[in-house]
Structure formats: C-alpha cells, structure tokens
C-alpha positions as CSV (number, residue, x, y, z in Angstrom):
1,M,-22.6,-1.7,-0.2
2,Q,-21.1,-1.9,-3.7
3,K,-18.8,-4.9,-4.1
4,F,-16.4,-5.0,-7.0
5,S,-15.1,-8.2,-8.5
6,D,-11.6,-9.0,-9.7
7,D,-13.1,-9.5,-13.2
8,S,-11.6,-6.1,-14.0
9,I,-7.8,-6.0,-13.3
10,I,-4.9,-3.9,-14.5
11,W,-1.2,-4.8,-15.0
12,D,-0.1,-1.2,-15.4
13,F,-1.2,2.1,-13.8
14,A,-1.8,3.9,-17.1
15,A,-3.1,7.4,-17.8
16,S,-5.1,5.9,-20.7
17,L,-7.3,3.7,-18.5
18,A,-11.0,4.2,-18.2
19,P,-12.8,3.6,-14.9
20,A,-14.2,0.1,-14.4
21,Y,-16.1,1.1,-11.2
22,V,-17.3,4.3,-9.7
23,V,-17.9,5.3,-6.0
24,E,-19.0,8.5,-4.3
25,P,-16.6,10.2,-1.8
26,G,-17.2,8.8,1.6
27,E,-18.9,5.7,0.3
28,V,-18.0,2.3,1.9
29,F,-17.3,-0.3,-0.8
30,G,-15.7,-3.8,-1.1
31,V,-13.0,-4.9,-3.5
32,K,-12.2,-8.5,-4.4
33,T,-8.5,-8.9,-5.2
34,A,-6.7,-11.8,-6.9
35,D,-3.5,-13.3,-5.5
36,A,-0.2,-11.9,-6.7
37,L,0.3,-14.7,-9.3
38,H,-3.3,-14.5,-10.5
39,G,-4.2,-18.2,-10.0
40,Q,-1.1,-19.6,-11.5
41,V,-0.3,-21.3,-8.2
42,R,-2.6,-24.2,-7.3
43,E,-2.8,-26.6,-4.5
44,G,-1.3,-30.0,-5.5
45,M,1.6,-28.5,-7.5
46,T,4.8,-30.4,-7.0
47,Q,7.2,-27.9,-8.5
48,K,7.7,-24.2,-8.7
49,P,5.4,-22.7,-11.3
50,A,6.6,-21.0,-14.4
51,I,5.1,-17.5,-13.9
52,Q,3.9,-15.6,-17.0
53,R,3.1,-12.3,-15.2
54,A,2.3,-11.1,-11.7
55,N,0.7,-8.4,-9.6
56,P,-2.8,-7.9,-11.0
57,A,-4.7,-5.0,-9.3
58,T,-8.5,-4.7,-9.2
59,G,-9.8,-1.5,-10.8
60,P,-9.5,1.2,-11.8
61,I,-12.0,2.7,-9.4
62,A,-13.1,6.3,-10.0
63,I,-14.1,8.5,-7.1
64,Q,-16.8,10.8,-8.3
65,G,-15.9,14.4,-8.8
66,V,-12.2,14.1,-7.9
67,Q,-9.9,16.5,-9.7
68,P,-6.1,16.2,-10.2
69,G,-4.2,17.6,-7.3
70,Q,-6.7,16.6,-4.7
71,T,-5.8,14.0,-2.1
72,L,-7.5,10.6,-1.7
73,A,-7.7,9.6,2.0
74,V,-8.1,5.8,1.6
75,D,-9.5,4.4,4.9
76,I,-8.7,0.7,5.1
77,L,-11.7,-0.7,7.0
78,G,-11.1,-4.4,6.6
79,I,-9.1,-7.1,4.9
80,D,-10.7,-10.5,4.8
81,L,-8.6,-13.4,3.4
82,V,-10.1,-15.8,0.9
83,G,-9.0,-19.5,0.6
84,S,-5.5,-20.6,1.4
85,G,-2.3,-18.6,1.2
86,Y,1.0,-19.7,-0.3
87,L,4.7,-19.1,-0.7
88,T,6.8,-20.3,-3.7
89,F,10.3,-19.4,-2.5
90,G,12.8,-22.4,-2.7
91,G,10.8,-24.8,-4.8
92,R,7.3,-26.2,-4.9
93,P,4.6,-24.0,-3.4
94,R,3.8,-24.3,0.3
95,F,0.1,-23.6,1.2
96,F,-1.2,-22.4,4.5
97,K,-4.7,-22.5,5.9
98,Q,-5.8,-19.0,6.9
99,Q,-8.5,-19.8,9.5
100,G,-8.6,-18.9,13.1
101,G,-6.4,-15.9,12.8
102,V,-3.1,-17.8,12.7
103,I,-0.7,-19.4,10.2
104,H,0.8,-22.8,11.1
105,F,4.2,-22.3,9.4
106,A,6.1,-25.3,10.7
107,P,5.8,-27.6,13.7
108,G,5.9,-25.4,16.7
109,V,5.9,-22.2,14.6
110,I,2.5,-20.5,14.8
111,M,2.1,-16.9,13.8
112,D,-0.8,-14.4,14.0
113,I,-2.0,-13.3,10.6
114,A,-1.6,-9.6,9.8
115,P,-3.2,-8.9,6.5
116,M,-1.9,-6.0,4.4
117,I,-2.2,-4.6,0.9
118,G,1.0,-4.9,-1.2
119,T,-0.1,-2.9,-4.2
120,I,-2.4,0.1,-4.1
121,G,-2.1,3.3,-6.1
122,V,-3.5,5.8,-8.6
123,V,-2.8,6.2,-12.3
124,P,-0.2,8.8,-13.3
125,A,-1.0,12.0,-15.3
126,T,0.9,10.7,-18.3
127,G,2.4,7.4,-19.4
128,S,2.2,4.0,-17.7
129,I,3.8,2.4,-14.6
130,S,3.8,-1.4,-14.1
131,T,2.0,-2.7,-11.1
132,H,5.4,-4.2,-10.0
133,I,6.8,-0.8,-9.4
134,P,6.3,1.6,-6.4
135,G,6.5,5.3,-6.6
136,D,4.8,8.6,-5.7
137,H,1.6,7.2,-7.2
138,G,1.7,4.4,-4.6
139,G,1.9,1.1,-6.5
140,N,3.8,-2.0,-5.3
141,M,5.0,-0.5,-2.0
142,D,4.7,-3.8,-0.1
143,T,4.7,-1.8,3.2
144,R,3.0,-3.7,6.0
145,D,1.4,-0.6,7.6
146,V,-1.0,-0.5,4.6
147,A,-3.4,-2.5,6.7
148,R,-6.7,-2.4,8.6
149,G,-7.0,0.7,10.7
150,A,-4.7,2.8,8.5
151,T,-5.5,5.6,6.2
152,L,-3.3,5.9,3.1
153,Y,-3.1,9.2,1.4
154,L,-2.5,9.4,-2.4
155,T,-2.5,12.5,-4.7
156,A,-4.9,12.2,-7.6
157,Q,-3.2,12.8,-11.0
158,V,-6.3,12.4,-13.2
159,D,-10.0,13.0,-13.0
160,G,-11.5,10.4,-10.6
161,G,-8.1,9.5,-9.2
162,L,-8.5,5.9,-10.7
163,L,-7.5,3.7,-7.7
164,A,-6.5,0.1,-8.1
165,L,-5.3,-2.5,-5.6
166,G,-4.1,-6.1,-5.2
167,D,-1.2,-8.3,-4.0
168,V,-2.7,-8.8,-0.5
169,H,-0.5,-10.7,2.0
170,A,-1.7,-12.6,5.0
171,L,1.6,-11.9,6.7
172,Q,4.8,-10.0,5.6
173,G,7.7,-8.6,7.6
174,D,9.5,-5.4,6.9
175,G,11.7,-5.9,3.8
176,E,9.7,-8.7,2.2
177,T,13.1,-10.3,2.0
178,S,12.3,-13.5,0.1
179,G,10.3,-11.6,-2.4
180,Q,6.9,-12.6,-1.0
181,G,4.6,-12.4,1.9
182,I,2.0,-15.1,2.2
183,E,0.1,-14.5,-1.1
184,T,-3.6,-14.7,-1.0
185,E,-6.9,-13.6,-2.5
186,A,-8.8,-11.2,-0.4
187,E,-11.9,-9.0,0.0
188,V,-10.9,-5.5,1.0
189,T,-13.3,-2.9,2.5
190,L,-12.5,0.7,1.8
191,R,-13.8,4.2,2.1
192,V,-12.2,7.1,0.2
193,R,-12.5,10.6,1.5
194,V,-11.4,13.6,-0.6
195,L,-9.2,16.4,0.7
196,D,-8.5,19.5,-1.3
197,A,-5.0,19.7,0.1
198,G,-2.8,17.0,1.5
199,L,0.3,17.1,3.6
200,S,2.7,15.7,0.9
201,A,2.7,14.8,-2.8
202,R,4.2,11.4,-1.8
203,P,2.2,8.6,-0.3
204,Y,1.8,8.9,3.5
205,I,-0.1,6.9,6.2
206,Y,-1.9,7.8,9.4
207,K,-2.0,4.8,11.7
208,D,-1.9,4.2,15.5
209,N,-1.4,8.0,16.1
210,A,1.7,8.1,13.9
211,L,2.3,9.7,10.6
212,M,4.5,7.8,8.0
213,V,5.9,9.2,4.8
214,I,6.6,6.6,2.1
215,V,9.3,7.0,-0.5
216,S,10.4,4.6,-3.3
217,A,13.6,5.1,-5.2
218,E,16.4,3.4,-7.1
219,S,18.1,2.4,-3.9
220,L,17.4,2.1,-0.2
221,D,20.0,4.9,0.5
222,I,18.2,7.3,-1.8
223,A,14.7,6.3,-0.5
224,A,15.9,6.7,3.1
225,K,17.3,10.2,2.5
226,Q,14.3,11.3,0.6
227,A,11.9,9.9,3.2
228,V,13.6,11.8,6.0
229,E,13.8,15.0,4.0
230,E,10.1,14.8,3.0
231,A,9.1,14.2,6.6
232,A,11.2,17.1,7.8
233,Q,9.7,19.4,5.2
234,L,6.2,18.3,6.1
235,I,6.8,19.2,9.7
236,Q,8.3,22.5,8.8
237,R,5.4,23.4,6.6
238,H,2.7,22.6,9.1
239,S,4.2,23.1,12.6
240,E,6.0,25.7,14.7
241,L,9.3,24.1,14.1
242,G,12.0,25.2,11.7
243,Y,13.7,22.8,9.3
244,D,16.8,22.2,11.4
245,E,14.6,21.5,14.5
246,A,12.4,19.1,12.4
247,R,15.5,17.2,11.3
248,M,16.8,17.0,14.9
249,L,13.4,15.9,16.2
250,L,13.1,13.1,13.6
251,S,16.6,11.9,14.7
252,L,15.3,11.6,18.2
253,I,11.8,10.2,17.9
254,G,11.4,9.1,14.3
255,D,11.6,5.5,13.1
256,L,13.1,5.0,9.6
257,R,11.9,1.6,8.4
258,V,12.2,-0.5,5.3
259,G,9.1,-1.3,3.3
260,Q,10.6,-3.7,0.8
261,I,13.9,-4.4,-0.9
262,V,12.8,-6.7,-3.7
263,N,11.0,-4.6,-6.2
264,P,12.6,-2.6,-9.1
265,W,12.5,0.5,-6.8
266,K,13.1,0.1,-3.1
267,T,10.7,1.5,-0.4
268,M,11.4,3.2,2.9
269,R,9.1,5.0,5.3
270,M,9.7,7.6,8.0
271,S,7.4,7.3,10.9
272,F,6.9,9.7,13.8
273,P,4.3,10.2,16.6
274,L,1.8,12.9,15.7
275,A,1.7,14.1,19.3
276,A,5.4,14.9,19.3
277,V,5.0,17.8,16.9
278,P,3.6,21.3,17.8
279,W,1.3,21.6,14.8
280,R,0.0,25.1,14.1
281,V,-3.5,23.8,13.3
282,P,-5.1,20.3,13.4
283,L,-3.9,18.3,10.4
284,P,-6.4,17.3,7.7
285,L,-6.5,13.6,8.3
C-alpha cells in the first residue's frame, strides 16, 4: 500500500497545483496528516501560541484518469491518531493522551474518541480557495460524519481531481463551537472510486444507510435552505417522488444538522434514510 507523508502540504486548493502523489482508481492508500496548527503547538507550552497560519492539507493527490465532471467516491477506511491531541481555547494548550480509545477530558469526564477529517476537498477549475474555507469543492467542512465508514462524494473540477486532506480531530461535536475539535496528527486510510455521474454537484456523504447533502454558505440560514433544496432536488431527480412530495418527506424524516459555525462560510447538512425514498433504480454509491 502506498503511504503519503505530510512533506507535501497545501494551504490553498488552487487550480495551478501539480499533483504531489498519484493513485489508481480503487487503490487503497494511506495519508499522513499534520495537525491543524502544523506543529506550532507543543507540549510544555505555558501560554496560548501565536499562530502564523493554520490548516495544512496533505496533497494534492491525483487519481489516475479522472476527468472534470466525474465524481470521486472517497471511502474513508480508517483514521489512526498519532501522538497527543490538544485544544488551545481559553489560554495555554491542553493536551490529551489518545490511547485506549478514550479522552480523559477532566476528572470524571471520559469520552470515547470519534476521529473525523475536518478538511478534505478537491481543487477548483479556476482560482484558489484557502484551506480554511468550505464550499462545493469540500474543504474545511468540519463535519463530523466525514469519518471512518463514510463515503464522501466530491465532483472533480480538473484532471486527476487533485484531492487533499488534513485537520483531523480526535473528537468534535456538531458546530465545532469553540473553533476546535481535539486537534491531532493522523494517518488516514482511503480508497477513491470514480463515478461517471454523481447525485449532486455539492459534497454528499453515504454513511449508516443515510444520505447527507453538505452545503456551505455565508450564513447558517442560507446554508440550511440550500441543503434542504439540494436534497429535495436530488430526491426528485432520482426517485418516484415529485418536488413537493420530496420537500414534505424531508420535513418528516430528514435531519437538518449543523456542521460548523466558526469558519468564514458556515456548513449545514441535510440527512435522510436511504430506505425512506422510492428510488427508480439503485443509486450509484
């Protein structure tokens, strides 16, 4: 299995980037990711660090033969944490051991780890997007369902797709309300399958028999409305239901959830059980 180091990182998803690594469709590979503050936080610090820049993403990784418009089905096979995790909110960094599958947060407060990928995306067809910012390319979505057992779908904009990822959290709740999950280095195991046609041009996830459409926008209100609309249109395009029925169904069985509220654009996801919809044909998942 190929394993890619974090020697090659990006700070922007940029159309001008050349691939640092190359994989074949369906190949299983490993990616080492740096922590979100790229080593600027170190054990023994007694005060909050002055951060120069944040959110490095390992890559870009080209998927051989991918053309713009094709969909990358990114299967997240594993997320292994490396070293200690930390938080910097409120003063000097707090470090947490990440062994045994739990985080000892405070006396009597023990939580199961739930690793997730905060930043993962593809480069745009033109221009450049900071790794801080989420959007239709993916990016800094900080959505906790981007985790082991999930498949994240992204639409390639350039040849090879040029995937990059980082900002892994050992644990993060919906909203990422203090601006951080438990930040950590990690080793991520992925497989990328290539679909000629996806279900949406926006990022979406298949996990635990549910489909989730992810939208990032200038405000939570806008992101929420667009996530519901995109999910309804997806159902209308691929099922026996009309638009009005799709909207009503989502109001009954859908879960509209916050991804994060702290990045320059805010992220929402609309989740609904796959089995609740009368699909015309099996979905390409």
